[in-house]
N, C-alpha and C positions, 0 to 999 in steps of 0.2 A: 570471131569469135562469141560462144558462147557464156551466163552471166547466171552463177553456182547464188543458194542463199548457202549461209555457213557460217559454222554454228561457230563459237572461240569454243577451243579449251582451260579447263582448268589453270590456272597455271603453280610452277609449286608442288604439283600433285602426278606419287610418283606413280606411272606404271606401270601393270608386272609383265615382261615379258616372254617370251619361249625358252634362254636361255639366263633370267635378271631382268632387268629394268629399265626405265628410262619418264624425263623431269621435261619439262615445256618449263625455262626459268622469265625467262623473259622477251620483248615482243616490240618488231623496232616499223617503222613507218622510212622504207626508203626510198628521195623523189630515183626512178625512173629512168632513162628516155619519155622524159618530160609524162613522168604518172607515176605513181605513187605504190610502192610493192610494199604486204602487208610478212615481216618475212619473223619465227620466234627464235632464240635459240637452244640449247636442256642441252644434256647431256644422258647421255649411254650408258651400264652399268656393262659386264656380266660373268655375273659372278654365282650360278650357279648351274656351271652349262660343266663339264667334264672334260671339256678338255683344256681345266684353266679358268682363272681371273683377264680381266677388260677391262677396258671403256673405252671415250673418242669423244669429244665435243660436237656437237653439229648444229646446222643448221636446215630450217622445216619454214621454205616457201611453202601460200599460203597459194599469196596470183596480186593481180594488180590490184585495188581499193578502188569499186564504183561506186559502193554505196557506205559509212560505216557505224558498223552498229545501227542500227535506223531497228532493227528490233530487236526483244527477245522469245526467247523458244518455251513451253511450259516448264524445264528445273525452275529459270530464270540466267541462263546464259548468252548472249546475245550472239546477234543473228549479225552478218557483216554479207553484201553482198559481193565479189571479184570475181573477178574474172582468168580462170588463168593459164599459167603462163603455159604454154602448151611448145611454142616453138626453140628447137632446138642449139636456133644461133641464141639467144637471147636466158638459155640456162646457163650453158656454155660461160654467158656471159654471167653475166649473176654468179655463177659459179666460181669464179675468177676476182671477181668482185669483191664476196660475204670471206674468202678463206684469205680473207690480202688485211679483212679490215677487221674480220673479230677471230675469235681461235677455236675456229674451228674444226675438223675434218674431214665433215663430213656438206654437200652440200642435198637436198632432200625436198621434190615439189610433191605441192596436190595433188591430186587428181581424182576425178567424184567418182567416183564407181557407182554408188546412189543414187546424188545429192539432186534433188530436186532445180530443174535447168528454171530459173527468173524467164531468161526472153535468149 
C-alpha cells in the first residue's frame, strides 16, 4: 500500500457544504490489527436545503499512522504520513467498531485523490 502526506484539518472549524455545514470536533488514535488508526468525529447539519433540516454525527478515518505530525505545511498545519485503509473487509470492521464506540451514524474513509505519494 502507498503512503501519503496527510494535512491535518483544523478542529472545530465549520465548513460550508451544499446543503448546510459540517465540523470535525475531536481526533483519536485507535489500536486496530496491530497498528494505529487516525480518525476524527464530527457533525453535519443540513439547514439550507429546500427539503428540510437534518444532520448526523460522523467519523472520518484518515488511515493507518506511518509517521505522526512530522512536518508542517506553509500555513502551519501538521502533516503526517498515512496509509489509507483501502480493503473493504477492514473498512467494514472499522465501521462496526466505531459505530459501537462513538455516537456516529456514518463512517467515511479518506481516499487520496491528488495527495503526494511518499513511498
